[in-house]
C-alpha positions as CSV (number, residue, x, y, z in Angstrom):
1,M,-116.9,-69.8,57.2
2,K,-116.4,-66.1,56.3
3,L,-116.0,-67.1,52.6
4,F,-119.2,-69.1,52.8
5,Q,-121.1,-66.1,54.3
6,F,-119.7,-63.8,51.7
7,L,-120.9,-66.1,48.9
8,V,-124.3,-66.3,50.4
9,F,-124.4,-62.6,50.6
10,L,-123.5,-62.3,46.9
11,I,-126.2,-64.8,45.9
12,I,-128.9,-63.0,47.9
13,A,-127.8,-59.6,46.6
14,N,-127.9,-60.9,43.0
15,M,-131.4,-62.5,43.6
16,S,-132.7,-59.3,45.0
17,A,-131.5,-57.1,42.2
18,Q,-134.4,-55.8,40.2
19,P,-134.2,-53.9,36.9
20,N,-135.5,-50.3,37.0
21,W,-135.5,-47.2,34.8
22,Q,-132.6,-44.9,35.0
23,V,-131.1,-41.9,33.1
24,A,-128.5,-43.0,30.7
25,P,-125.2,-41.2,31.4
26,N,-122.7,-39.4,29.1
27,I,-125.1,-38.2,26.5
28,F,-126.0,-34.8,25.1
29,S,-127.2,-32.4,27.8
30,N,-130.1,-31.3,25.6
31,P,-130.6,-27.5,26.3
32,N,-134.3,-26.5,26.8
33,N,-135.2,-30.2,27.3
34,Q,-136.0,-30.9,23.7
35,R,-137.0,-34.4,22.9
36,F,-134.9,-37.4,21.8
37,D,-137.4,-38.6,19.3
38,D,-136.1,-42.1,18.8
39,V,-133.8,-44.8,20.1
40,F,-132.9,-48.0,18.3
41,F,-130.7,-51.0,19.3
42,L,-129.4,-54.0,17.2
43,N,-128.5,-55.8,20.4
44,E,-128.1,-55.0,24.1
45,N,-124.8,-53.1,23.4
46,L,-125.0,-51.5,20.0
47,G,-127.5,-48.7,19.5
48,W,-128.3,-45.2,18.3
49,A,-130.3,-42.2,19.5
50,A,-131.7,-39.3,17.6
51,N,-132.5,-35.8,19.1
52,G,-135.2,-34.1,17.1
53,F,-135.0,-30.3,17.5
54,Y,-131.2,-30.2,17.7
55,A,-130.8,-32.7,14.9
56,R,-128.1,-34.9,16.5
57,V,-127.3,-38.6,16.2
58,Y,-125.5,-40.5,19.0
59,K,-124.1,-44.1,19.0
60,T,-123.3,-46.4,21.9
61,T,-121.3,-49.7,21.8
62,D,-121.5,-50.5,25.5
63,G,-125.3,-50.6,26.2
64,G,-125.8,-46.9,26.7
65,L,-123.0,-46.2,29.2
66,N,-121.2,-44.0,26.8
67,W,-122.3,-42.2,23.7
68,T,-120.5,-40.7,20.7
69,E,-121.9,-37.9,18.6
70,Q,-122.0,-39.0,15.0
71,L,-124.1,-36.3,13.3
72,N,-125.4,-32.8,14.0
73,E,-127.1,-30.2,11.9
74,N,-123.8,-28.4,11.3
75,D,-122.6,-31.5,9.3
76,I,-125.3,-31.2,6.8
77,T,-126.9,-28.4,4.7
78,G,-130.2,-27.1,6.1
79,N,-132.2,-27.2,9.3
80,Y,-133.7,-30.5,10.2
81,Y,-135.9,-32.2,12.8
82,F,-134.8,-35.8,13.3
83,R,-137.8,-38.0,13.9
84,N,-136.6,-41.6,13.8
85,I,-133.6,-43.9,13.3
86,E,-133.3,-47.6,12.3
87,F,-130.6,-49.9,11.1
88,L,-130.6,-53.1,9.0
89,N,-127.3,-54.2,10.4
90,E,-124.1,-52.7,11.9
91,D,-123.4,-50.7,8.8
92,I,-126.6,-49.8,7.0
93,G,-129.0,-47.4,8.7
94,F,-131.7,-44.8,8.0
95,L,-132.6,-41.4,9.5
96,G,-136.0,-39.9,9.0
97,T,-136.8,-36.1,9.3
98,L,-139.8,-33.9,9.3
99,N,-138.3,-31.6,6.7
100,G,-138.7,-33.5,3.4
101,T,-135.2,-35.2,3.7
102,F,-134.3,-38.8,4.3
103,F,-130.7,-39.9,5.2
104,K,-128.8,-43.2,4.8
105,T,-125.5,-44.4,6.2
106,I,-123.4,-47.4,5.0
107,D,-120.7,-47.2,7.7
108,G,-122.5,-47.5,11.0
109,G,-123.4,-43.8,11.2
110,S,-120.0,-42.2,10.7
111,N,-121.2,-40.6,7.5
112,W,-124.7,-39.9,6.3
113,S,-125.9,-39.0,2.8
114,E,-129.3,-37.8,1.5
115,V,-131.5,-40.3,-0.2
116,T,-132.6,-38.6,-3.4
117,N,-134.2,-41.3,-5.5
118,I,-137.5,-41.8,-3.6
119,P,-140.5,-41.1,-6.0
120,S,-142.8,-38.2,-5.2
121,N,-140.3,-36.8,-2.7
122,P,-142.1,-37.5,0.7
123,N,-142.5,-34.4,2.8
124,A,-141.6,-36.2,6.0
125,I,-140.8,-39.7,7.4
126,C,-142.3,-40.3,10.9
127,G,-141.8,-44.0,11.1
128,I,-139.2,-46.5,9.9
129,D,-139.0,-50.3,10.2
130,A,-136.2,-52.5,8.8
131,V,-137.0,-56.2,8.5
132,G,-135.1,-59.2,7.2
133,T,-131.8,-58.6,5.6
134,S,-132.6,-55.9,3.0
135,T,-136.2,-54.6,3.4
136,I,-137.1,-51.2,4.8
137,Y,-140.4,-49.5,5.2
138,G,-141.1,-45.8,6.1
139,C,-144.2,-43.8,6.6
140,G,-145.3,-40.2,7.2
141,A,-146.4,-37.9,8.4
142,Y,-148.4,-36.7,11.4
143,F,-149.6,-34.1,9.0
144,S,-151.1,-34.9,5.6
145,P,-150.7,-36.5,3.1
146,A,-150.2,-40.0,4.3
147,H,-147.7,-42.2,2.5
148,I,-145.4,-45.2,2.8
149,I,-142.0,-45.8,1.2
150,K,-140.4,-49.2,0.7
151,S,-137.0,-50.7,-0.4
152,T,-136.1,-54.3,-0.8
153,D,-132.5,-53.8,-1.7
154,S,-131.1,-52.2,1.5
155,G,-132.2,-48.7,0.4
156,D,-130.6,-48.6,-3.1
157,T,-134.0,-48.1,-4.8
158,W,-137.4,-47.1,-3.4
159,T,-141.1,-47.3,-4.2
160,F,-143.7,-44.8,-3.0
161,M,-147.3,-45.7,-1.9
162,D,-149.9,-43.0,-1.7
163,M,-151.9,-43.9,1.4
164,S,-154.4,-41.0,1.3
165,S,-157.3,-43.4,0.5
166,Y,-156.7,-45.1,3.8
167,A,-155.4,-42.4,6.2
168,N,-155.0,-38.6,6.6
169,A,-151.8,-39.2,8.6
170,L,-149.4,-42.0,9.4
171,V,-146.8,-41.9,12.2
172,E,-145.8,-45.6,12.9
173,I,-145.0,-48.6,10.8
174,L,-144.2,-52.1,12.2
175,F,-143.6,-55.2,10.2
176,L,-143.3,-58.8,11.5
177,D,-141.6,-60.0,8.3
178,E,-141.2,-58.6,4.8
179,N,-144.9,-59.1,4.0
180,I,-147.0,-58.9,7.2
181,G,-147.1,-55.5,8.8
182,Y,-149.0,-52.6,10.4
183,A,-149.2,-48.9,9.9
184,A,-150.8,-46.5,12.4
185,G,-152.0,-42.9,12.4
186,R,-155.4,-41.4,11.9
187,N,-158.2,-40.7,9.3
188,A,-161.3,-38.6,9.5
189,N,-163.0,-41.0,11.9
190,G,-160.2,-41.3,14.4
191,G,-157.0,-43.0,15.3
192,L,-156.5,-46.1,13.1
193,I,-154.4,-49.2,12.5
194,L,-153.9,-50.7,9.0
195,K,-152.7,-54.2,8.3
196,T,-151.1,-55.7,5.1
197,L,-150.3,-59.3,4.3
198,N,-148.6,-58.7,1.0
199,G,-145.8,-56.2,1.7
200,G,-148.0,-53.1,1.4
201,T,-149.7,-53.9,-2.0
202,S,-153.0,-53.7,-0.2
203,W,-154.1,-52.7,3.3
204,T,-157.1,-53.3,5.6
205,E,-158.3,-51.1,8.4
206,I,-158.3,-53.4,11.5
207,Y,-158.9,-50.8,14.2
208,N,-160.3,-47.3,14.6
209,T,-160.8,-45.3,17.8
210,N,-163.8,-43.5,16.2
211,V,-162.8,-40.2,17.9
212,S,-161.9,-37.6,15.4
213,G,-158.5,-36.0,16.1
214,E,-157.0,-39.0,17.9
215,Y,-153.9,-40.8,16.6
216,V,-152.7,-44.3,17.2
217,W,-149.1,-43.1,17.8
218,K,-146.9,-46.1,18.5
219,L,-147.3,-49.9,18.2
220,Q,-145.4,-52.8,19.8
221,T,-145.7,-56.6,19.5
222,L,-144.8,-58.7,22.4
223,E,-141.3,-60.4,21.9
224,S,-142.6,-63.8,23.0
225,N,-145.8,-63.7,21.0
226,N,-146.3,-61.5,17.9
227,D,-150.1,-62.0,18.1
228,I,-150.1,-59.7,21.1
229,I,-150.1,-56.1,20.0
230,F,-150.0,-52.9,22.1
231,G,-150.9,-49.5,20.8
232,A,-150.7,-46.0,22.3
233,V,-153.6,-43.6,21.5
234,S,-152.9,-39.9,21.6
235,S,-156.1,-38.0,22.3
236,V,-157.3,-34.4,22.6
237,A,-158.2,-32.5,25.8
238,P,-160.2,-33.0,27.9
239,N,-160.1,-36.7,27.0
240,N,-157.3,-39.1,28.2
241,G,-155.3,-41.2,25.9
242,K,-155.6,-44.9,25.7
243,L,-153.8,-48.2,25.8
244,I,-155.2,-50.6,23.2
245,K,-154.4,-54.3,23.0
246,S,-155.0,-57.3,20.8
247,I,-154.2,-60.9,21.6
248,N,-155.0,-62.3,18.2
249,G,-153.0,-60.3,15.7
250,G,-155.3,-57.4,15.5
251,T,-158.7,-59.2,14.9
252,N,-160.1,-58.0,18.2
253,W,-159.1,-55.1,20.4
254,T,-159.6,-53.9,24.0
255,S,-159.2,-50.3,25.0
256,L,-158.2,-48.9,28.4
257,E,-158.1,-45.3,29.4
258,S,-154.6,-44.0,30.2
259,V,-153.7,-41.4,32.8
260,E,-153.1,-38.3,30.6
261,T,-154.1,-36.9,27.2
262,D,-151.0,-37.0,25.1
263,V,-149.7,-40.6,25.5
264,Q,-147.4,-41.7,22.7
265,A,-144.8,-44.2,23.7
266,V,-145.7,-47.8,24.6
267,G,-143.6,-50.8,25.6
268,F,-144.4,-54.1,27.4
269,I,-142.1,-57.0,28.5
270,T,-145.0,-59.3,29.5
271,E,-148.8,-59.1,28.8
272,N,-149.2,-57.3,32.1
273,H,-145.9,-55.4,32.8
274,G,-145.3,-52.4,30.6
275,W,-144.9,-48.6,30.3
276,M,-146.4,-45.6,28.6
277,G,-145.6,-41.9,28.2
278,G,-145.9,-38.9,26.0
279,H,-145.0,-35.4,25.2
280,T,-146.5,-33.8,28.2
281,T,-146.8,-36.9,30.4
282,G,-144.6,-38.6,33.0
283,F,-143.1,-42.1,32.7
284,Y,-145.9,-44.5,33.8
285,E,-145.7,-48.2,34.7
286,T,-148.5,-50.8,34.8
287,L,-148.2,-54.3,36.4
288,D,-151.8,-55.3,35.6
289,G,-152.1,-54.8,31.9
290,G,-153.1,-51.2,32.0
291,Q,-155.8,-51.4,34.6
292,T,-153.8,-49.1,36.9
293,W,-150.8,-46.9,36.3
294,N,-148.0,-45.5,38.5
295,N,-145.8,-42.5,37.7
296,L,-142.2,-43.6,38.1
297,N,-141.0,-39.9,38.3
298,I,-137.9,-40.8,36.3
299,G,-138.5,-38.9,33.1
300,N,-140.9,-37.5,30.6
301,N,-141.5,-36.4,27.0
302,L,-141.4,-40.0,25.8
303,N,-141.8,-40.9,22.1
304,R,-140.3,-44.4,21.9
305,I,-139.8,-47.4,24.3
306,F,-137.5,-50.0,22.8
307,I,-137.6,-53.5,24.4
308,I,-134.5,-55.7,24.3
309,D,-135.6,-58.4,26.6
310,A,-137.3,-58.9,30.0
311,T,-134.5,-57.1,31.9
312,T,-133.3,-54.6,29.4
313,A,-135.0,-51.8,27.5
314,F,-134.4,-48.2,26.4
315,A,-136.6,-45.2,26.0
316,S,-136.3,-41.8,24.3
317,G,-137.6,-38.6,25.8
318,T,-136.1,-35.5,27.4
319,T,-133.0,-37.8,27.5
320,V,-132.3,-41.5,26.9
321,Y,-133.4,-43.9,29.7
322,K,-132.4,-47.5,30.3
323,F,-134.3,-50.3,32.1
324,T,-131.5,-52.4,33.7
325,E,-130.2,-54.1,36.8
326,E,-127.1,-52.0,36.6
327,T,-126.6,-48.8,38.6
328,L,-126.0,-46.1,36.0
329,S,-126.2,-42.7,37.5
330,T,-127.6,-40.7,40.5
331,Q,-128.5,-37.8,38.1
332,E,-132.0,-36.5,38.6
333,E,-133.9,-34.9,35.7
334,A,-136.3,-32.0,36.1
335,I,-139.7,-32.6,34.7
336,V,-140.1,-29.9,32.0
337,H,-142.7,-29.8,29.3
338,D,-141.7,-27.9,26.2
339,V,-144.6,-26.4,24.4
340,L,-145.1,-23.8,21.7
341,N,-145.0,-20.2,22.9
342,V,-148.6,-19.3,22.1
343,N,-150.1,-16.0,23.3
344,L,-153.9,-15.6,23.2
345,L,-154.6,-11.9,22.7
346,K,-158.1,-12.0,24.1
347,N,-160.0,-14.6,26.1
348,P,-163.0,-14.7,26.2
349,V,-163.4,-14.3,22.4
350,D,-166.1,-12.3,20.7
351,T,-166.0,-12.6,16.9
352,Y,-162.3,-13.1,16.2
353,L,-159.9,-15.5,17.8
354,E,-156.4,-13.9,17.7
355,F,-153.1,-15.2,19.0
356,T,-149.4,-15.1,18.2
357,I,-146.8,-17.9,18.1
358,N,-143.0,-17.5,18.5
359,F,-141.3,-20.2,16.5
360,P,-137.7,-20.9,17.6
361,A,-136.9,-22.6,14.3
362,D,-138.5,-24.1,11.2
363,D,-141.5,-26.2,12.0
364,N,-144.7,-27.9,10.9
365,L,-147.9,-27.0,12.6
366,L,-151.5,-28.2,12.7
367,I,-154.1,-26.0,14.5
368,E,-157.4,-27.7,15.1
369,L,-160.6,-26.7,16.9
370,Y,-162.5,-28.9,19.3
371,D,-165.5,-28.5,21.5
372,A,-165.6,-28.7,25.3
373,N,-165.9,-32.5,25.2
374,G,-163.0,-33.0,22.9
375,K,-165.1,-33.4,19.7
376,Y,-163.4,-32.4,16.5
377,I,-164.9,-29.3,14.8
378,K,-162.4,-28.4,12.1
379,Q,-158.8,-27.7,11.1
380,L,-158.0,-24.0,11.3
381,S,-154.5,-24.1,9.8
382,R,-151.8,-26.3,8.4
383,D,-148.6,-24.3,8.4
384,I,-145.1,-24.9,7.1
385,I,-142.7,-22.6,9.0
386,L,-139.4,-22.2,7.2
387,E,-137.4,-20.2,9.7
388,K,-137.3,-18.7,13.2
389,T,-140.2,-16.2,13.3
390,A,-143.1,-14.8,15.2
391,K,-146.5,-15.2,13.5
392,S,-149.9,-13.8,14.1
393,Y,-153.1,-15.7,13.6
394,R,-156.7,-14.5,13.3
395,Y,-159.9,-16.6,12.7
396,N,-163.5,-15.6,12.5
397,L,-165.5,-17.7,14.9
398,S,-168.8,-15.9,14.6
399,E,-170.5,-19.2,13.7
400,L,-169.7,-20.8,17.0
401,A,-172.2,-20.9,19.8
402,S,-171.2,-19.5,23.2
403,G,-169.3,-21.8,25.4
404,A,-165.9,-23.4,26.0
405,Y,-163.6,-24.7,23.2
406,Y,-160.1,-26.1,22.8
407,L,-157.4,-25.0,20.4
408,D,-155.2,-28.0,19.6
409,F,-151.6,-27.3,18.5
410,H,-149.5,-30.1,17.0
411,N,-146.0,-29.3,15.8
412,N,-142.7,-31.2,15.4
413,S,-142.0,-31.1,19.1
414,G,-145.3,-32.3,20.4
415,R,-149.0,-31.6,20.9
416,F,-151.0,-29.5,23.5
417,S,-154.3,-27.7,23.9
418,L,-155.4,-24.3,25.1
419,K,-158.9,-23.7,26.4
420,F,-160.8,-20.5,25.5
421,I,-164.3,-19.1,25.9
422,K,-166.5,-17.9,23.1
423,K,-168.9,-15.2,24.2
């Protein structure tokens, strides 16, 4: 009788177990809460994570329970920001940076070498997608110019596609097979999605937010139905970001307002159940297809949500997170938003807008000006920062009418806005 009761207890306990998001244990402690920009898994056990600012790669073979450091910036010459990581198989993988360098491994990440035979020497790779047995696509960058790279021989040779006629910036690339794929970013009109049916030879714009300054940041197709596509739209203060969705392969789209401005990551396990997050947002869940959102208070600073199946997923942010039925850790993570150290010297502003920025390392920076309603006015600066430095900025704004405006700062680590008043 006792054995029967025990078995019933086990069955009930197993039935009641529900997957939830938890902090992955035994990974880099991540000083100053810099972002893990990407996470990629070949299966539920074998995966890699890339930390951006600290330029580190980690590998797990047990589903994220334990991680081994495979690469850090001390192993390679130069300072790098690691943006994305992707593998074709257990051996061949690729690592994109925001510093004009692209890396490849042929031994599962134990050793990495610089790829030097890409035409036109792309200035950054923001997105990578490996499809089939030997095809790899990459795109960049969140700053101009927009481009795509492609290899059909496992990264031995590459072609370069100038995408400036389609987009000002590309941050995401997603292919269903070697020929059909999507690229996302922005152009002068707003956040956009492009589609190709011929492996990138030609592209068609299938979606635009029509709000200048916005990006379509990440894309995901539903595992059970590739015609269902989700996208995360990163907007500009004071506007909220958006969840966009198509149920017919991108022919038609619906748009739902998200809960904060800078949403970037998106991942769904069903049409209705999914998550979003971003550089300055929490980790939000929806059970009704994006109509309503709930902050899980488990993490923040998200850039990627990687779906394995209905009960297993991973996310990269301030650390790596896992959606699982397992109990991983009781560790709690502080919600810290890392932003540029910007000091406005005067606010309100008369004629000249002046501020300083302390850069802790080399960086890329876009400074853009928006009105009080989040309408794009102009780009003030596109800076390439080559070393740790403090820099002063001064802009003549005498042509602006009196009122409130937003300065939007977009660098390797994220995006945020400062409000100022013009006298």
